[in-house]
C-alpha positions as CSV (number, residue, x, y, z in Angstrom):
1,M,0.0,0.0,0.0
2,D,1.3,3.5,-0.9
3,V,1.7,6.0,1.8
4,T,-1.4,8.2,2.3
5,I,-1.4,11.6,3.8
6,L,-4.9,12.9,4.9
7,P,-5.2,16.6,6.0
8,L,-8.4,15.7,8.0
9,F,-10.8,18.3,9.3
10,S,-8.8,21.1,7.7
11,K,-9.7,24.8,7.6
12,V,-10.3,25.6,3.9
13,I,-9.3,29.1,2.7
14,Y,-10.3,30.2,-0.8
15,A,-8.2,32.8,-2.7
16,N,-8.7,34.2,-6.2
17,D,-7.5,37.3,-8.1
18,L,-10.6,39.0,-9.7
19,N,-10.3,40.9,-12.9
20,I,-12.2,43.9,-11.7
21,D,-11.4,47.6,-11.7
22,T,-11.4,48.6,-8.1
23,T,-10.7,52.3,-8.7
24,K,-14.4,53.5,-9.0
25,V,-15.6,51.2,-6.3
26,L,-12.8,52.4,-3.9
27,K,-13.7,56.0,-4.6
28,E,-17.4,55.5,-3.5
29,L,-16.5,53.2,-0.6
30,K,-14.0,55.8,0.7
31,E,-16.6,58.5,0.6
32,N,-19.0,56.2,2.5
33,F,-16.3,55.4,4.9
34,E,-15.6,59.0,5.7
35,T,-19.3,60.1,5.9
36,S,-20.6,57.2,7.9
37,G,-17.7,57.4,10.4
38,Y,-15.1,54.9,11.6
39,K,-13.2,53.9,14.7
40,Y,-10.0,52.2,15.7
41,L,-10.3,48.4,16.2
42,T,-8.8,49.0,19.6
43,D,-9.9,52.4,21.1
44,G,-7.1,54.8,21.7
45,N,-4.3,52.9,19.8
46,L,-3.3,54.9,16.8
47,N,-1.3,51.9,15.4
48,I,-4.5,49.8,15.0
49,S,-6.4,49.8,11.7
50,L,-9.6,51.7,11.2
51,V,-12.9,50.0,10.7
52,G,-16.0,51.7,9.2
53,S,-19.1,52.2,11.3
54,N,-21.4,51.2,8.4
55,K,-21.8,47.4,8.7
56,S,-24.2,47.0,5.8
57,I,-22.3,48.8,3.1
58,L,-23.0,46.2,0.4
59,E,-26.8,46.9,0.9
60,N,-26.2,50.3,-0.7
61,K,-27.6,50.3,-4.2
62,N,-24.4,51.8,-5.6
63,F,-22.6,48.6,-4.7
64,R,-25.2,46.2,-6.0
65,S,-23.0,44.9,-8.9
66,L,-20.1,44.4,-6.5
67,K,-22.3,42.4,-4.2
68,I,-23.3,40.2,-7.1
69,I,-19.7,39.6,-8.0
70,I,-18.8,38.7,-4.4
71,K,-21.8,36.3,-4.0
72,K,-21.0,34.5,-7.3
73,E,-17.4,34.0,-6.2
74,F,-18.5,32.8,-2.8
75,K,-20.8,30.3,-4.5
76,K,-17.7,28.7,-6.1
77,Y,-16.2,28.3,-2.6
78,A,-19.3,27.0,-0.9
79,Q,-20.7,24.7,-3.7
80,N,-17.7,23.8,-5.9
81,V,-15.1,23.4,-3.2
82,L,-17.0,22.6,0.0
83,R,-19.9,20.9,-1.8
84,Y,-22.6,22.5,0.3
85,E,-26.1,22.6,-1.1
86,N,-27.4,25.4,1.2
87,K,-27.7,28.9,0.1
88,F,-25.9,31.7,1.9
89,K,-26.6,35.4,2.7
90,I,-24.2,38.3,3.4
91,T,-25.1,39.4,6.9
92,T,-22.6,42.2,7.4
93,S,-20.1,44.1,5.3
94,W,-17.7,47.0,6.1
95,V,-14.6,48.9,5.0
96,T,-11.3,48.6,6.7
97,K,-8.5,51.1,6.3
98,S,-4.8,50.7,7.4
99,K,-2.6,53.8,7.4
100,P,1.2,53.3,7.2
101,N,2.4,51.4,10.3
102,Q,-1.1,50.3,11.3
103,E,-2.2,46.7,11.8
104,S,-4.9,44.8,13.7
105,N,-4.8,42.4,16.6
106,Y,-5.7,38.7,16.1
107,H,-9.4,38.2,16.1
108,N,-12.2,36.1,14.7
109,H,-15.8,36.8,13.7
110,N,-18.8,35.6,15.8
111,N,-22.4,35.0,14.8
112,C,-21.5,34.0,11.2
113,M,-20.2,30.9,9.5
114,F,-17.8,32.2,6.8
115,S,-15.9,35.5,6.4
116,G,-14.2,37.1,3.5
117,V,-12.2,40.1,2.3
118,L,-11.7,41.9,-1.0
119,Y,-8.6,44.0,-1.3
120,L,-9.4,47.4,-3.0
121,K,-6.1,49.1,-2.5
122,A,-3.1,47.1,-1.5
123,D,0.3,48.3,-2.5
124,E,3.4,46.1,-2.0
125,N,4.2,45.7,1.7
126,S,0.9,47.3,2.7
127,G,0.0,44.4,5.0
128,G,-1.3,40.9,4.1
129,I,-3.4,38.7,6.3
130,D,-2.0,36.2,8.8
131,F,-4.0,33.2,10.1
132,L,-3.0,31.8,13.5
133,N,-3.9,28.4,15.1
134,F,-4.9,29.1,18.7
135,E,-5.5,25.4,19.5
136,N,-3.4,24.1,22.3
137,N,-0.4,22.1,21.2
138,R,1.4,20.0,23.9
139,F,4.8,20.5,22.4
140,L,6.3,23.4,20.4
141,L,8.7,21.6,18.1
142,K,11.2,23.1,15.7
143,A,10.7,22.0,12.0
144,K,13.3,22.0,9.2
145,D,10.6,23.8,7.2
146,Y,7.1,24.8,7.9
147,N,4.1,23.8,5.8
148,I,0.3,23.3,6.1
149,F,0.8,20.1,8.2
150,N,3.1,21.5,10.9
151,G,2.8,25.3,10.8
152,R,1.0,27.3,13.5
153,N,0.3,30.3,11.2
154,Y,-0.1,31.0,7.5
155,T,0.2,34.3,5.7
156,L,-1.3,35.5,2.4
157,D,-0.3,38.6,0.6
158,A,-2.8,41.4,0.1
159,K,-3.2,42.2,-3.6
160,Q,-5.5,44.6,-5.3
161,G,-8.5,42.7,-6.6
162,R,-7.8,39.5,-4.5
163,I,-10.7,38.0,-2.7
164,L,-10.5,35.5,0.2
165,F,-13.1,33.4,2.0
166,F,-12.4,31.4,5.2
167,P,-14.3,29.9,8.2
168,S,-15.3,32.7,10.6
169,E,-13.8,31.0,13.7
170,M,-10.3,31.2,12.3
171,Y,-8.1,33.8,14.1
172,H,-6.5,36.3,11.8
173,K,-5.0,39.7,11.7
174,I,-4.1,42.5,9.3
175,L,-0.3,42.7,9.2
176,K,1.5,46.0,9.6
177,N,1.3,48.3,6.6
178,K,5.0,48.9,5.8
179,S,4.2,51.0,2.7
180,Q,3.7,54.7,2.4
181,E,0.1,54.4,1.1
182,D,-3.2,53.7,2.9
183,R,-4.5,50.2,2.4
184,Y,-8.3,49.6,1.9
185,S,-10.2,46.4,2.0
186,L,-13.9,45.4,2.1
187,A,-14.8,42.7,4.6
188,F,-18.0,40.6,4.8
189,N,-19.6,37.7,6.7
190,F,-21.9,34.9,5.5
191,M,-24.6,32.8,7.1
192,P,-26.5,29.8,5.6
193,I,-30.2,30.4,4.9
194,G,-33.3,28.2,4.3
195,N,-33.7,24.8,5.9
196,I,-30.5,23.7,7.7
197,G,-30.0,20.0,8.7
198,N,-32.0,16.9,8.3
199,L,-35.8,17.4,8.5
200,K,-36.0,14.4,10.9
201,D,-33.3,15.6,13.3
202,D,-34.3,17.4,16.5
203,S,-31.6,20.0,15.6
204,H,-33.2,20.9,12.3
205,L,-33.4,24.6,11.8
206,K,-36.1,26.2,9.7
207,N,-34.9,29.5,8.6
208,L,-37.2,31.5,6.3
209,N,-34.9,34.4,5.8
210,I,-34.0,33.7,2.2
211,K,-33.8,37.2,0.7
């Protein structure tokens, strides 16, 4: 029998570079970001990235076409990769801004199943995203090289037009913006809608929110 390696129960991250012009979208999102207000992810710390106060930004009619693009891309992740039959809804969406030398702390997203980000302005060295495994490991061993089997964290570069989807429970952070330009991204969360689970199970959930 040949050797078999099984990455069981893995956390699946989806990344794709979209062929879209983010310039016009960014202009409108920046205006919304400024007018609706924003705050530091950690109050009082000027080195922490800014997050927009508007948590339903994709519900704005001006961003309807962008929302369609994001949902179509997410469908590839949920149906083609994860093979789920359920439909999903974007529950929240907001803009994040990182000025030079700003970053975020490690965090995850509650009250949702999947999260995502679309990079609208991300110059070289403007700060990628780092995922960290907070599960307890009994021993911290040194490896000859780190990979998806033995690594505790994994980093993906931010690139203009790149979209990511990942399970919401994964801890992640915006890495420090080491460029001289502001970095902008659009973040969003998803929840399954419709009937969830087996009709005969006592845990079956009947969710009629299918808009």
